Backbone as CSV, one residue per row, in Angstrom:
resi,resn,N_x,N_y,N_z,CA_x,CA_y,CA_z,C_x,C_y,C_z
1,MET,-43.857,18.914,-44.751,-44.753,19.779,-43.991,-45.088,20.703,-45.103
2,ILE,-46.643,21.078,-45.102,-47.117,21.847,-45.701,-47.389,23.529,-45.009
3,ASN,-46.799,24.332,-45.991,-47.017,25.706,-45.123,-48.720,26.036,-45.410
4,SER,-48.802,26.714,-44.083,-50.283,27.531,-43.907,-51.199,28.327,-45.424
5,ARG,-50.240,28.693,-46.194,-50.718,29.194,-47.352,-50.875,28.281,-48.699
6,GLN,-50.351,26.900,-48.115,-50.571,26.016,-49.398,-51.634,25.219,-49.032
7,LYS,-51.726,25.181,-47.399,-52.838,24.137,-46.896,-54.022,25.020,-46.944
8,GLY,-54.230,26.353,-46.994,-55.288,26.921,-47.374,-55.525,26.855,-48.772
9,ALA,-54.698,27.231,-49.522,-55.383,26.866,-50.929,-55.673,25.474,-51.167
10,THR,-55.487,25.006,-50.729,-55.418,23.408,-50.302,-57.127,23.296,-50.228
11,GLY,-57.599,23.832,-48.819,-58.904,23.321,-48.271,-59.729,24.347,-49.509
12,GLU,-59.409,25.460,-50.053,-60.414,26.073,-50.955,-60.658,25.172,-51.921
13,ARG,-59.612,24.313,-52.821,-60.087,23.686,-53.703,-60.837,22.294,-53.288
14,GLU,-60.528,21.957,-52.178,-61.214,20.829,-51.936,-62.624,21.047,-51.474
15,PHE,-63.024,22.217,-50.867,-64.192,22.656,-50.454,-64.931,23.116,-51.827
16,ALA,-64.286,24.045,-52.689,-64.955,24.081,-54.284,-65.479,22.823,-55.030
17,ASN,-64.308,21.733,-54.906,-64.882,20.405,-55.427,-65.683,19.755,-55.068
18,LEU,-65.983,20.098,-53.668,-67.336,19.467,-52.720,-68.604,20.283,-53.288
19,ILE,-68.608,21.637,-53.619,-69.636,22.286,-53.644,-69.803,22.008,-55.317
20,TYR,-69.083,21.702,-56.177,-69.287,21.170,-57.589,-70.019,19.866,-57.504
21,ASP,-69.317,19.503,-56.963,-69.889,17.792,-56.900,-71.585,17.852,-56.712
22,GLU,-72.031,18.754,-55.446,-73.267,19.216,-55.440,-74.179,19.975,-55.989
23,LEU,-73.833,20.880,-56.440,-74.637,21.686,-57.434,-74.221,22.228,-58.502
24,SER,-73.047,21.529,-59.267,-72.463,21.642,-60.469,-71.843,23.153,-60.728
25,ILE,-71.900,23.960,-59.703,-71.103,25.083,-59.825,-69.899,25.346,-59.419
26,LYS,-68.879,26.149,-60.065,-67.250,26.268,-59.917,-67.290,27.379,-58.892
27,LEU,-66.676,27.228,-58.178,-66.018,28.303,-57.203,-64.669,28.491,-57.363
28,GLU,-64.532,29.703,-57.702,-62.749,30.087,-57.750,-62.308,30.815,-56.576
29,ARG,-60.816,30.800,-56.408,-60.318,31.603,-55.785,-60.663,33.119,-56.258
30,ASN,-60.915,33.925,-55.104,-60.957,35.295,-55.391,-59.733,35.894,-55.507
31,LEU,-59.190,36.630,-56.726,-58.358,37.292,-56.911,-57.759,38.245,-55.826
32,GLU,-58.742,39.156,-55.297,-58.723,40.270,-54.426,-58.133,39.790,-53.066
33,GLN,-58.415,38.347,-52.698,-57.785,37.767,-51.394,-56.617,38.315,-51.306
34,SER,-55.989,37.709,-52.148,-54.569,38.285,-51.685,-53.923,39.631,-51.933
35,ARG,-54.668,40.263,-52.522,-54.506,41.649,-53.101,-55.098,42.292,-51.493
36,SER,-55.908,42.270,-51.126,-56.433,43.225,-50.391,-57.239,42.536,-49.226
37,GLY,-57.093,41.209,-48.835,-57.345,40.864,-47.319,-58.747,40.301,-47.611
38,GLY,-59.570,39.993,-48.941,-60.683,40.036,-49.091,-61.049,38.516,-49.222
39,PHE,-62.568,37.895,-49.320,-63.153,36.788,-48.853,-62.495,35.652,-49.730
40,ASP,-62.936,34.257,-49.786,-61.858,33.203,-50.490,-62.215,33.043,-51.747
41,LEU,-63.713,33.014,-51.773,-64.293,32.054,-52.933,-65.477,32.915,-53.845
42,ILE,-65.269,32.641,-54.975,-66.428,33.684,-55.840,-67.171,32.293,-56.790
43,ALA,-68.609,32.401,-57.177,-69.093,31.304,-57.950,-69.063,32.008,-59.181
44,ILE,-68.860,31.280,-60.129,-68.895,31.749,-61.745,-69.851,31.301,-62.399
45,GLY,-70.459,32.211,-62.952,-71.748,31.942,-63.959,-72.662,33.159,-63.496
46,SER,-73.551,32.963,-64.200,-74.748,33.774,-64.026,-75.859,33.071,-64.013
47,CYS,-75.892,31.749,-63.753,-77.212,30.764,-63.416,-77.800,31.123,-62.035
48,PRO,-79.103,30.995,-61.547,-79.691,31.094,-60.361,-79.002,30.645,-59.094
49,ILE,-78.007,29.157,-59.420,-77.244,29.124,-58.006,-76.155,30.014,-57.842
50,ALA,-75.092,30.107,-59.290,-74.006,31.119,-58.850,-74.782,32.142,-58.410
51,GLN,-75.474,33.076,-58.794,-76.194,34.503,-58.111,-76.391,34.250,-56.875
52,TYR,-77.067,33.200,-56.396,-77.477,32.757,-54.972,-76.307,32.633,-54.225
53,LEU,-75.292,32.022,-54.288,-74.114,31.690,-54.041,-73.229,33.144,-53.588
54,ASN,-73.259,33.914,-54.422,-72.664,35.127,-54.786,-72.967,36.255,-53.902
55,GLN,-74.012,36.103,-53.372,-74.578,36.677,-51.827,-73.717,36.573,-50.719
56,PHE,-73.091,35.445,-50.780,-72.383,35.434,-49.927,-70.735,35.580,-49.779
57,ALA,-69.853,36.311,-48.816,-68.362,36.455,-48.694,-67.919,35.166,-48.410
58,ILE,-67.497,33.991,-48.940,-67.130,32.942,-48.554,-65.690,32.879,-48.070
59,GLU,-65.501,32.397,-46.694,-64.032,32.173,-46.430,-63.842,30.708,-45.601
60,VAL,-63.072,30.001,-46.286,-62.509,28.934,-45.899,-61.300,28.900,-45.154
61,LYS,-61.402,27.822,-43.914,-60.439,27.718,-43.348,-60.131,26.099,-43.134
62,ARG,-58.938,25.403,-43.120,-58.577,24.090,-43.136,-57.369,24.353,-41.729
63,TYR,-58.040,23.486,-40.922,-56.798,23.379,-39.515,-56.580,22.006,-39.133
64,ARG,-55.493,22.096,-38.408,-55.019,21.043,-37.926,-56.124,20.307,-36.802
65,GLN,-56.443,21.235,-35.823,-57.375,21.223,-34.654,-58.272,22.132,-34.427
66,VAL,-59.568,22.088,-34.833,-60.252,23.256,-34.379,-60.735,23.360,-33.081
67,THR,-60.686,24.701,-32.529,-61.253,24.765,-31.088,-62.525,26.060,-31.082
68,ASP,-63.052,25.760,-30.167,-64.025,27.138,-30.322,-63.586,28.489,-30.212
69,ALA,-62.437,28.746,-29.834,-61.660,29.886,-29.871,-61.284,30.135,-31.399
70,LYS,-60.818,29.285,-31.893,-60.561,29.457,-33.383,-61.531,29.913,-34.192
71,VAL,-62.933,28.984,-34.094,-64.064,29.348,-35.026,-64.345,30.607,-34.824
72,SER,-64.136,31.016,-33.316,-64.693,32.461,-32.817,-64.108,33.399,-33.984
73,GLU,-62.512,33.379,-33.589,-61.383,34.445,-34.398,-62.105,34.066,-35.995
74,TRP,-61.920,32.981,-36.524,-62.611,33.101,-37.795,-63.694,33.706,-38.303
75,TRP,-64.680,33.586,-37.529,-66.006,33.733,-37.893,-66.100,35.575,-37.616
76,GLN,-65.421,36.184,-36.443,-65.018,37.860,-36.838,-64.018,38.211,-38.043
77,GLN,-63.279,37.217,-38.443,-62.763,37.822,-39.846,-63.636,37.631,-40.868
78,THR,-64.471,36.718,-40.872,-65.304,36.449,-41.869,-66.587,37.878,-42.188
79,LEU,-66.941,38.226,-40.972,-68.053,39.217,-40.640,-67.480,40.320,-41.299
80,THR,-65.891,40.420,-40.949,-65.498,41.911,-41.289,-65.473,41.929,-43.007
81,GLN,-64.906,40.576,-43.329,-64.863,40.790,-44.868,-66.178,40.661,-45.251
82,ALA,-67.284,39.933,-45.044,-68.712,40.410,-45.450,-69.073,41.825,-45.447
83,GLN,-68.954,42.435,-44.370,-69.275,43.788,-44.212,-68.536,44.578,-45.137
84,ASP,-67.345,44.641,-45.413,-66.358,45.357,-46.515,-67.002,45.122,-47.506
85,ALA,-67.572,43.987,-48.179,-67.859,43.534,-49.342,-69.371,43.920,-49.638
86,ASN,-70.348,44.044,-48.630,-71.311,44.303,-48.486,-72.313,43.057,-48.713
87,LEU,-71.573,42.064,-48.174,-72.107,40.174,-48.519,-72.708,39.861,-47.410
88,ILE,-73.294,38.509,-47.395,-73.290,37.873,-46.288,-72.423,36.842,-45.708
89,PRO,-72.022,36.813,-44.699,-70.933,35.914,-44.159,-71.266,34.515,-44.021
90,LEU,-70.217,33.857,-44.903,-70.219,32.272,-44.834,-68.625,31.636,-44.379
91,LEU,-69.162,30.980,-43.145,-67.691,30.281,-42.957,-67.410,28.809,-43.452
92,ALA,-66.805,28.372,-44.229,-66.577,26.998,-44.272,-65.511,26.312,-43.527
93,PHE,-65.279,25.529,-42.900,-63.959,25.185,-42.032,-64.237,23.660,-41.840
94,ARG,-63.000,22.875,-41.728,-62.829,21.388,-41.712,-61.209,21.426,-40.563
95,GLN,-61.746,20.924,-39.859,-60.625,19.899,-39.040,-59.914,18.711,-39.811
96,ASP,-58.736,18.699,-39.275,-57.864,17.500,-40.547,-58.544,16.289,-40.131
97,ARG,-58.757,15.474,-41.118,-59.504,13.911,-40.656,-61.351,14.058,-40.339
98,GLN,-61.741,15.365,-40.595,-63.269,15.551,-40.229,-63.865,16.166,-41.168
99,SER,-65.227,16.231,-40.950,-66.118,16.702,-42.226,-66.229,18.089,-42.050
100,TRP,-66.598,18.915,-43.152,-66.683,19.924,-43.326,-67.915,20.574,-42.884
101,HIS,-67.723,21.915,-42.126,-69.200,22.429,-41.111,-69.128,23.814,-42.057
102,ILE,-70.213,24.246,-42.368,-70.541,25.660,-42.818,-71.520,26.531,-41.774
103,VAL,-70.980,27.528,-41.679,-71.410,28.479,-40.526,-71.861,29.823,-41.134
104,LEU,-73.147,30.177,-40.951,-73.717,31.516,-41.658,-75.037,31.950,-40.588
105,PRO,-75.008,32.990,-40.494,-76.281,33.685,-40.085,-77.851,32.796,-40.176
106,LEU,-78.343,32.702,-38.989,-79.514,31.648,-38.918,-80.853,32.774,-39.658
107,ALA,-80.614,33.964,-39.885,-81.595,34.836,-40.879,-81.697,34.059,-42.365
108,VAL,-80.567,33.509,-42.702,-80.055,32.992,-44.226,-81.181,31.821,-44.290
109,ILE,-81.309,31.086,-42.953,-82.265,29.637,-43.264,-83.761,29.880,-42.651
110,SER,-83.816,31.238,-42.149,-85.221,31.435,-41.164,-85.584,32.731,-41.638
111,ASP,-86.755,32.653,-42.261,-87.486,33.853,-42.381,-87.830,34.694,-41.463
112,TYR,-87.852,33.952,-40.133,-88.793,34.472,-39.418,-87.549,35.379,-38.055
113,LEU,-86.237,35.328,-38.289,-85.364,35.705,-37.673,-84.853,37.224,-38.341
114,PRO,-84.418,38.129,-37.476,-84.435,38.987,-38.014,-82.387,38.945,-38.419
115,SER,-81.923,39.686,-39.050,-80.690,39.592,-39.769,-79.440,40.532,-39.002
116,LYS,-80.112,41.065,-37.920,-79.276,42.129,-37.352,-78.483,41.374,-36.321
117,TYR,-78.307,40.079,-36.056,-77.730,39.358,-35.209,-76.478,38.520,-35.785
118,PRO,-75.720,39.006,-36.052,-74.289,38.371,-36.931,-73.621,37.340,-35.930
119,GLU,-73.701,37.909,-34.508,-72.708,37.140,-33.741,-72.923,35.670,-33.715
120,LEU,-71.721,34.827,-33.362,-71.720,33.692,-33.494,-72.767,32.579,-32.720
121,PRO,-73.106,33.173,-31.483,-74.236,32.366,-31.341,-75.551,32.441,-32.038
122,TRP,-75.866,33.612,-33.160,-76.904,33.335,-33.858,-76.613,33.346,-35.045
123,THR,-75.706,31.916,-35.132,-75.551,31.072,-36.422,-76.268,29.993,-36.827
124,ALA,-76.272,29.329,-37.806,-76.580,27.731,-38.164,-75.141,27.665,-38.577
125,TRP,-75.035,26.094,-38.095,-74.054,25.268,-38.781,-74.420,24.141,-39.383
126,LEU,-74.027,23.788,-40.668,-74.554,22.917,-41.508,-73.609,22.161,-42.019
127,SER,-73.746,20.649,-42.352,-73.289,19.720,-43.261,-73.014,20.386,-44.878
128,ILE,-71.973,20.343,-45.393,-71.930,20.595,-46.972,-73.397,20.020,-47.528
129,GLU,-73.779,18.767,-47.188,-74.948,18.362,-47.847,-76.449,19.403,-47.443
130,ALA,-76.279,19.445,-46.407,-77.458,20.558,-45.596,-77.517,21.710,-46.595
131,PHE,-76.109,22.321,-46.735,-76.073,23.813,-47.304,-76.605,23.570,-48.634
132,CYS,-76.405,22.641,-49.240,-76.673,22.521,-50.507,-77.814,22.055,-50.824
133,LEU,-78.719,21.522,-49.897,-80.170,21.619,-49.995,-80.684,22.558,-49.878
134,HIS,-80.078,23.588,-49.072,-80.529,25.037,-48.386,-80.883,25.632,-49.986
135,VAL,-79.660,25.773,-50.368,-79.340,26.553,-51.854,-80.319,25.783,-53.006
136,ARG,-80.237,24.726,-53.284,-81.379,24.456,-54.103,-82.937,24.769,-53.949
137,GLU,-83.144,24.599,-52.602,-84.384,24.782,-52.369,-84.850,26.228,-52.581
138,SER,-83.663,27.273,-52.066,-84.056,28.404,-52.252,-84.266,29.058,-53.255
139,VAL,-83.171,28.578,-54.421,-83.112,28.954,-55.959,-84.610,28.309,-56.591
140,THR,-85.067,27.385,-56.039,-86.573,26.898,-56.677,-87.264,27.470,-56.265
141,SER,-87.289,27.967,-55.018,-88.302,28.972,-54.578,-88.120,30.564,-54.350
142,HIS,-87.115,30.766,-55.485,-86.685,32.095,-55.846,-86.599,32.972,-54.577
143,LYS,-85.899,32.459,-53.586,-86.239,33.150,-52.029,-84.448,34.068,-52.335
144,LYS,-84.935,35.115,-51.757,-83.464,36.026,-51.790,-83.061,36.610,-50.424
145,ILE,-82.093,36.794,-49.962,-81.737,36.636,-48.542,-81.810,38.237,-48.295
146,ALA,-82.537,38.853,-47.136,-82.972,40.116,-46.864,-81.508,40.705,-46.379
């Protein structure tokens, strides 16, 4: 039986490896997360993709069974951590034996939407592939997130 801390660390490594495979950027565990309850991952390096990813407070969850209530709870935690760090919330989660989902504010992917709606109904849910496409296109177009 894996304890929740081990499963969380395993999920963070798994997610970081998938991002590395797609974007060739290393994500490392945020050392402040265990000390002060901060977000989970930070991008290493100063290239444009790392700089873009470091606008996000990345929270990673891996759970046996995911429910709407769990996602809502995780999103609230992600929002709090992002606000504390003055960053944009990004939740990555995966149910056992399922694909990863990335949740972020709709304003990140649409210039037409105001960023003042952080609630869960005003989010986009992306696959890892779609998120990485967004990152590559945003960096190529030099898009900054408001």
